[in-house]
C-alpha positions as CSV (number, residue, x, y, z in Angstrom):
1,X,95.1,21.9,-13.1
2,X,92.2,19.7,-13.1
3,X,90.0,19.8,-15.9
4,X,86.7,18.7,-15.7
5,X,87.2,14.8,-15.8
6,X,90.8,15.6,-17.5
7,X,93.8,16.1,-15.0
8,X,95.0,18.3,-18.5
9,X,93.7,20.2,-20.4
10,X,92.0,18.3,-23.3
11,X,93.5,18.8,-26.7
12,X,90.8,20.1,-28.9
13,X,90.0,17.0,-31.5
14,X,89.9,14.2,-28.3
15,X,87.1,17.1,-27.4
16,X,85.3,16.4,-31.1
17,X,86.2,12.4,-30.9
18,X,84.3,12.7,-27.7
19,X,81.6,15.1,-28.9
20,X,81.1,12.6,-32.3
21,X,81.2,9.8,-30.7
22,X,78.7,10.3,-28.1
23,X,76.5,12.2,-30.8
24,X,76.7,9.3,-32.7
25,X,75.0,7.2,-30.5
26,X,72.3,9.3,-28.9
27,X,70.6,9.6,-32.4
28,X,71.5,6.1,-33.9
29,X,68.1,4.3,-34.3
30,X,68.1,2.3,-31.7
31,X,69.4,5.7,-29.4
32,X,66.6,8.0,-27.8
33,X,65.6,9.8,-31.2
34,X,64.3,7.3,-32.7
35,X,60.9,7.5,-31.4
36,X,60.7,11.5,-31.6
37,X,62.0,11.5,-35.8
38,X,59.5,8.6,-36.4
39,X,56.4,10.7,-34.1
40,X,58.1,13.7,-36.1
41,X,57.4,12.2,-39.4
42,X,54.2,11.0,-38.9
43,X,53.0,14.2,-37.7
44,X,54.5,15.9,-40.7
45,X,54.2,13.7,-43.6
46,X,50.7,12.2,-42.5
47,X,50.9,9.3,-44.5
48,X,52.0,5.9,-44.6
49,X,55.0,5.1,-45.8
50,X,55.5,1.7,-47.1
51,X,57.7,1.8,-49.7
52,X,60.6,2.9,-48.9
53,X,61.3,6.5,-48.4
54,X,64.1,9.3,-47.7
55,X,63.2,11.8,-46.3
56,X,66.2,15.3,-46.4
57,X,65.8,17.1,-43.1
58,X,67.3,20.8,-44.3
59,X,67.8,23.2,-41.5
60,X,67.3,26.7,-42.3
61,X,70.4,28.5,-39.2
62,X,73.1,26.1,-38.0
63,X,76.2,24.9,-39.2
64,X,76.9,27.0,-42.4
65,X,78.9,24.1,-44.7
66,X,76.5,22.3,-43.6
67,X,73.6,24.5,-44.6
68,X,75.6,24.8,-48.1
69,X,76.0,21.1,-48.9
70,X,72.9,20.2,-48.7
71,X,71.8,23.4,-50.6
72,X,73.9,21.5,-53.0
73,X,72.6,18.6,-52.8
74,X,68.7,19.4,-53.0
75,X,69.6,21.9,-56.1
76,X,70.8,18.8,-58.2
77,X,68.8,15.9,-56.6
78,X,64.7,17.2,-56.0
79,X,63.6,17.6,-59.5
80,X,65.5,14.2,-60.9
81,X,62.0,12.4,-59.5
82,X,63.0,9.5,-57.5
83,X,59.6,9.0,-55.6
84,X,61.5,8.0,-52.7
85,X,63.4,11.2,-51.6
86,X,61.6,14.3,-49.4
87,X,63.0,16.9,-48.5
88,X,61.5,18.5,-44.9
89,X,62.2,22.5,-45.1
90,X,62.2,23.4,-41.2
91,X,63.4,26.1,-39.1
92,X,63.2,28.8,-41.0
93,X,61.6,32.4,-40.2
94,X,60.1,33.5,-43.5
95,X,57.5,30.4,-45.9
96,X,57.8,33.4,-49.0
97,X,61.6,33.6,-48.0
98,X,62.5,30.2,-48.1
99,X,59.7,29.3,-51.0
100,X,61.6,32.0,-53.6
101,X,65.4,30.8,-52.2
102,X,64.6,27.7,-53.7
103,X,62.5,28.3,-55.8
104,X,59.8,26.0,-54.1
105,X,56.3,25.6,-55.7
106,X,52.8,24.4,-54.6
107,X,52.7,21.4,-56.6
108,X,56.4,19.7,-56.0
109,X,55.2,17.1,-54.2
110,X,58.3,16.2,-52.6
111,X,58.6,18.9,-50.5
112,X,57.5,19.3,-47.3
113,X,57.0,23.1,-44.6
114,X,57.5,22.2,-41.3
115,X,55.7,25.1,-41.3
116,X,54.5,24.6,-37.2
117,X,58.1,24.1,-36.2
118,X,57.0,19.8,-35.2
119,X,60.9,18.8,-35.7
120,X,61.2,22.3,-33.1
121,X,58.6,20.7,-30.8
122,X,60.2,17.1,-30.6
123,X,63.5,18.2,-29.9
124,X,65.1,17.0,-33.1
125,X,66.3,20.8,-33.7
126,X,70.8,19.5,-34.2
127,X,71.7,22.3,-36.5
128,X,73.1,19.7,-39.0
129,X,71.2,18.6,-42.2
130,X,69.7,15.5,-41.1
131,X,69.4,11.3,-43.8
132,X,65.7,9.9,-42.7
133,X,65.5,6.7,-44.2
134,X,61.9,4.8,-43.4
135,X,60.0,2.2,-44.0
136,X,57.2,0.7,-42.7
137,X,56.6,3.4,-41.0
138,X,60.4,2.7,-39.0
139,X,63.2,4.4,-39.4
140,X,66.1,2.1,-40.5
141,X,68.8,4.5,-40.2
142,X,69.9,8.1,-40.0
143,X,73.0,10.0,-41.0
144,X,73.8,13.2,-40.2
145,X,74.8,15.6,-42.3
146,X,77.8,17.1,-40.4
147,X,81.9,18.3,-41.9
148,X,82.9,15.1,-40.0
149,X,80.1,13.1,-42.2
150,X,79.6,14.7,-46.3
151,X,80.1,11.5,-47.0
152,X,76.5,10.9,-45.4
153,X,75.4,12.4,-49.4
154,X,78.2,10.0,-51.5
155,X,75.8,7.4,-49.5
156,X,72.1,9.0,-49.7
157,X,73.0,8.6,-53.9
158,X,74.2,4.9,-53.5
159,X,71.3,4.5,-52.2
160,X,68.7,6.3,-54.7
161,X,70.6,4.7,-57.1
162,X,69.7,0.6,-55.3
163,X,66.7,0.8,-54.3
164,X,68.5,1.3,-50.6
């Protein structure tokens, strides 16, 4: 029996590896999403990024474990005074609920609300939190906070400590 391009039914692990490999290629800094991420950040941040800046894009729907890990990171690092770390909240249905859930204040300069769904309009809804490393208005590195890549948060902490 044939299963698409496979002669036998592929094992789930093989499918997962193929998917993650293609996803990682597709969203690498030279992949097709590079310009979309740069445009989305320019549209939502509206400032030149001369210094190194890290944006953590926090989806409000998708992989539950991934969202929990991003929430955990936010709780620990959002108020530590890192000027080069910004959190972008996207995909929310109610700004009021979002503000209550994360105890967001209008005066927090490291919080950006994607109230006009810029990330969704730029086809960047990935259902996983995203970590975007920018310098000189260019995306220099991109990580996805998927269950197979929670080390992205460890690397982020290391980057904050070393001024990446």
